N, C-alpha and C positions, 0 to 999 in steps of 0.2 A: 718455089718456099710453100707457100699454099697450099701444097695441092695434101700434105697432109695435115693441114690446119684446121679446124672441125669449124661449125659454125658459134656464133655465139652467141649465148646460154641467154636463154628467155626469164630477161627477170621478173620478170609481173608477175609469172606462173611461181616461181620461188617468192616472192612476195605473197603470194596470196596463201601460199601454205603457211605461210611463220604468222599470219595473223587469226588461221582455221585455227589455226595450237594455242594460238592464244587467248581464243574464245574461247575453248574447247574450258582450256586450266581456268578461267573467271568463270566459267557458269560454276566448275567442278568446288573453285573454295566457297560465291556464294552460297550452294545446297548447302554444306559443310559450316558452316555460319549457323546459315534459316537451322540447319537439325540442331546443333551443338544449342542456339538459341531458344526453339521448342521444348528440348529436353532440362535446359538450366529451370527453363518455365514451369517445365511440365513441375522438375524435383522442388522448387520455392515454390509451388501452388501447395503436391504433397503436403512437406513439411508444417504449410502456415493449418493446414489441417486442421492435419494431427495437432499442433497445437491447440488448434481452434476446439478440437471436441476432448485434449484432454484436458483443459481449464473445464473448458465447460460441465464436465462430468465433476472435477473436483468441486466446482463453486454448486452444479444439483445432490451432489455427497453430501456438501458440509451445508446445505441449505435445505435439503431435504431429509437428510437424517440426522447428523447431527445439531442438529438445532430446531429442529423437531420436536415441540412441545407435546408430540402424540407421544415418542420415545425415553420420555423424563423419567424414571425410576420413583415409582410412588411403592412398591414395597420389594423387601428385602425378608427373601423367604426361608428362612436357616433351619433345620436340624442338626441333631450328635445323638447317635445314642447311648450318647455318658454322660462329664458331671459338668460339659462348657454350658453355662446358660447361651442363651439366644440374645440376651443383649450384647455377651461378653463376641460370641463369636462377632455380630455384625458386625461392634466395633474394629476386632480381628480385619476384616476384610475390607476398609480403608472404604470405604463408600456410602455417598450419605444418601439421601431421598431429595432426587428432584435433578441428581444424576442424568448422564445420558444414556442410554443403558448400550447403541450399540461401542458408546466412550469407552467401554470398562470392555479391558484386556483379561481375558480368560483365561487364559491362561498360564498369564503373569500372576492373575489372582490363585491359582490353585499352587504354583509353587512354591508362593507368598505361605501360604497356610501352611503347604506341605514341609514348612520352616521350622513351624511349633514342635515338638520332640514328642509333647500328648497328641497330637493329630497322623493318625496311621491311614490312612485316606479320603480324598477330595473330590468332591464331583462341583461343577459350577456346568450355572448356564440358564441362558436368558429364555422370557417366559414374554412373547410378545402381548401388548403391547411398550408394557413400563413393570417386571414385574424379573428383579434379580436374584435366582434360584441358589440356593447353594447347602453342599448336603454331606454330611461330614464323617468320618468312620473314627470313634477317636483308638488311643494303644491304653489299657486294663494293668495298671498296675498290679505284680503278684507279691515285689522282694523292695526293700531296701539294704541301700546298706549309706554306712557315714564318710563322710571323706573329712578334710581339710584345706580352707579353700581360704585365702587373698580377694579380699574384694577389692583394691588397689596393690599397683607394688613393692609399696615401702608400709602396706598397712601389715598386724600383724595376720596368722591364722588366727580363723573362726571357723566353728566345724557346720559344715550343712550334710547335708541327710540328699540323696542321690536315689531316683524310685527303677526299676527293671519291670519289662512287660512279658509277659511269656516267651518273646523269643528271642529272649534279650538286649531289646534296647531302653537305654537311655530316655527314661525322664529326669527333665533336668524340674527343680522349683522356679525357677523363671519361668517357667514356659504354664507352670500349673497355675488351673481359674483360682477363685477364690472359691475355699471350701467350706463347706457349711459346717459345723458343730461336731456330728453325727458323719460324715462324711470323713473328718479332719483327727477323729477317732478312728475309722477303718484303716488309715493309710501309718496310722501310728501302731497297729498294734500289728503290720504286714510285718511275717520273717525276715530279723535281718539278717543279712548276710556279713559274716566277722574274717578280716583276710583278704578284702578287695581292695589290688592296687588301681588307685584312680587311672591310672597308663595301661593298662586293658580292654577299659572305659573307652568308646567315642562318638560323640553326640552325634544317630541320624546313621550308624549302622552298628549290627546284630554283633554282639560280642560275638569273639571269636575261644575266649578260653571256655578248656575240657571241665574246668573240676566248675566255671561258673557257671554254664551251661546244667552238667551235673547239678546243681541242687536247685537249678528255673525247672530242672523237669520235675526231680522228689516235688518242688511245690504242686504243681499243674498238676502230676499225677495222684499225690494227696488227694488234695482239693476234691479228687473225685473218688476218694477211695471213704471207707464204713468207718474208717477212726477219725476223718474230717471232723465227724459227731459226736467225738468224746474229747480231743483233745485239741490243742491250740504249738503252732508252732512258734515257738520263739524267736530263738537265734539258730542260724547254723554257718560252723566254727569248719573255715573250709581252710585249715591250717596242714594239715595230712593229709599225705598223699594218693589218692584213691578212693578214701574216704572224707565221709558226709560226718561231723557230729553235731546233731540237733536237740537242744536246749527244748524242755517245753515250756507254756503257761502253768503244766499240772506236776513241777519242779523234775520232771525224770530227763535221763538221757542217753541218747539212741544214738548208734554207729551204725551207718547205711555205707552199701558199696554202691560203685558208678551202673553197675547191672543192676536186671532185674532187679526190680521198685517196686514192680506192682504184687511179686512176691513177698517180697521181704515186707509192702503192707500186710500181707496177707497174715504174715506167720506173727507179727506185732497185733494184730487184733484175736491171734489163738492166745499168746501169752496175756494178753491182758487180759481177757476176761477168765483167763485162769488165776490170776493173782483177785479179780475181783472174789470168785466164787472161793479162795484161799483165804481172807483177806488180808492182803500184803497192796504192799503199789510196786510199780518196775521204778527200783532205783538207778543202774541203766541193764540197757540191752544192746549185746554189737549181734546187729541185723545182718552182720558183712558176711557171719560164715555160718553156712549152707546149714550143714547138722551138727546136735548137739549148741545150741545157741544158748551163749553162756551171757547170765542175768546176776541179779546181783538186785535184794529184795528191801524194801522198807518193811519193817513192822508191821503190825495193824497196830497197836500201839504207842511205839516211838513213828512214828510217818509224819513227817512236818504237810502242816495244815498242806489238802489238796486243792488251789483252784480252783474251780467253776470253771467247762466251757465258756466262755466268749459270750454272750447274744449273738445270734445272726445276723451279719455286717451288713449292712444296705445296699438295695441292688448299685451297680455301678454300670451295668449293660440297660440301656432301655429297649424297649421290646416294638415292634410296628411304628420304628422307623421311618 
């Protein structure tokens, strides 16, 4: 029966193999633990270093820049090309002497200045070590229009005057600086647009109305024409379609079309010169008609007293800003 029975296994050798496997797995596990510990230590050390550098940089910036008396503002250098006084412009910046130069947010300051409807553009820069420089370009009003306004919801309507520049941007009276007597008189003599719907005007955007743009174009072209030396535009009525009815301070009514305003102004000058030589005054003149221009005259003896051309207005835009 024992012929086919094998020899008993050597358990000693089997036991050694098991020990060898167990020892190998323990070694690998210990290596993994050491690697994990090293990785965690390296990550924590890196994070700690970053935090120290971060807070150190914040401390250095705060200590050497924002608290450094060298960068305290000692001068606010402001200039504009219009009527805003330097004192007023300094007040509008909201910056005070002694403020930190790097503590001023230049982008926000520029955006804040441009919220004022009088200011067309603004440039703000730091001039080290202690100067804030502000340069402003103003909008120049060329026309005015009346409107009705409620100061508060329960109040009654009160008249208020708005102004428009050549591009059609509205200038609100609340944004205007304090005007000199001479400049206030100049504003009062700006051509008045009649029939403007306030809903056509949006603060901060050029007006889209074709008729208002036509009136502004006429005022701009007129100011550069020879007629500007002879008469003043007083009112421009926008009620008629495709026509502008102008009343001058000299007592004439002139009708313009929307197109070819330069040619219409040239014809006006020709008719004006003829009236002078003929001893007449222009009562009405329709320049929207290209041929055989309709005109009605004042006879010299019956003509109403003619207002002289207004005194040349003070310069709005300054030179060499």
